[in-house]
N, C-alpha and C positions, 0 to 999 in steps of 0.2 A: 732623608729623614725617615726613620721607621714609623709605620703607623699600624693601627690595629683597632680592635673592638674591646672596650671595657664593658663588662656585663656586671650589673649590680643586682643582687638578689635581696629584695626587701622582705624579711620574714615576719617579724612581729615587734611589739613593744610591750613594756610593762611598767607600772608605777608612774604613768604620765600624770602631770598636774591637771586637775579638773578646773576648767575655765567657766563652765556653766553651773549656776547655783542650783537650778531645778532639775536639769536633765543630765544624762550621760553625755560625754563629749563624743563627737563624730569625727575622729581624726583622719587626716590624710597627710601625705608627705610630698614635699617639693624637693626633688633631688637635683643638685646643681654640680656640674663639672665645667669649670671655666665659663664659657658663654652658653653652654647647652643646659637645658632644664627639662626635666620630666616630672610628671605628676602621677601619683598613685591613685587608686580608687579610694572612695570615702568608706571607712569602716563604720557604717551606720549602726548605732546602738551598742557598739562593743566597748564603750567607755575607755578606761585608762589602760586596758590590756588588749589592744586590737591585734588582729592577725591579718596579714595581707597576702603573703606568699606570691609575690609578683616579681618579674624580672624586667630590667630596663637596660638598654644598650646605649653606649656613647661612642662616637668616633674619636679616636685619640691619635694625635701626632706627637711623637716623643722625640726629642725633649720638648719641642713646641715653643710657643711664645711665653716668656717669663718662666718662673720656676714654681708656680702655684699648682702643683699636682695634688689637688685636694677635692674630695667629695664633701658636699655639705648637704645634710639632711634637715630640712626645715619642717617641723611638725606643726600642722595647723588644725584648728577645730572648725569644721564646716558649720556655718549658721545660715538659716534660711532668710531671716529678715534683716539681720545686721551684718556688718563686716566680719569676715572670718577672724577668729582669735589666734594669736601666736601662742603655741603650747611650749615649744622648746626647740633646741637645735643641737645637732651632733655633727662632728667633723671627723673625717678619716683621710689621712695623708697616704697617697698611693704611689709616690715617686719610686720607692724601692721596688714595689710590685711591678711597675712598668719597666724598670731597668732589668729586672730578672726575666720578665716576659719577653722583652726584646732579645735577650740572650738565648733563652730556652725555646721560645716560640709560643709557649703557653704556660700560664701559672694561675693557681687558684688559692684564694683564702676562704676557708670554710666560714660559714656564718658565725659571727662573734658579737658580743654585746658592746655597744658604744654608749657612753654616758650622755644623757641629755642635759644640756645647759639651758637655764632660763635666761630671761632678759637681764636679770641682775647678776649673772655669771655664777649662780649657784647650781649645783647638780640636783636634778629631780627626775628620777626614772631612767630607763635605758631602752635602746632600740637595737634589734639584732639584724645585722646585714652581712652578706657574703659578697665577695668581689672576685672576678676573674678577668684576665687579660689574655687575648689571643692576637699574636702578631699577624698582620696581613701579609701573606706571602707575595713576593713580586709575581706579576702575571707570567704565566708560562708562555715563552716565545713560540713554542710549537703550536699550542692551542690558538694563540693570537694569529699566527700565520695561517692556520687552517681556516679561521674565521674570515680573515681579510682577503685571502687569495683563493679561497675555495669556490663554492658555488654562489652565484648571485641570481636571484629570481629564477632559480631552476636551470640556468644555463651556465656552462663552463666558460670562464673568461679566457681570453686569448693568452698564449704563453708570454708574449711580449709585455702585456699589461701586468701579468702576475710577477714577472721578473723585475720590472721597475718597482712595483709595490713592495716586493720582498727586499730589494736593496734599500728602499726608503725606511721600511720597518727595522731592518738591521741597523741602520744608522741611528734611528731614534732609540733603539734599545741600548746601543753603545753610549749614547749621550745620557740616558737615564741612569746608568750605573755609576 
């Protein structure tokens, strides 16, 4: 099963719904991919047009469990004394991006605007995000062998031990393919 790194670039948002009546909102974003979740910094005092310019990485196994290859951007308003308010949510399906990345080795979607959906399923504002996927190359057998049978604690291992470990590593590499 191919695996790799999904990198999400959270750029900015505009036209977000104001949840505080007296103050500007202090938005942050919870980014979810399957069971993994990342949290952006809080854009204090930036109101409904925050700028983050942050990058987040997710470990991806493709095709993986289920077929929900979706990034969810949950925008929240940070409050000091009360529970944080839900501002909106945007989704981005990345299954095709992952398929192409597995084939090519690397693929990138430049930052684009995604519509923000409110709790009542209406659109209000947008968020700009970019996504890239880099396939994790299988480990190099040569480098692995150099590490495993090379030097240990500054001393050279005996030839017999190296030969046995080399055979074991070769068998393991054949099974992994």
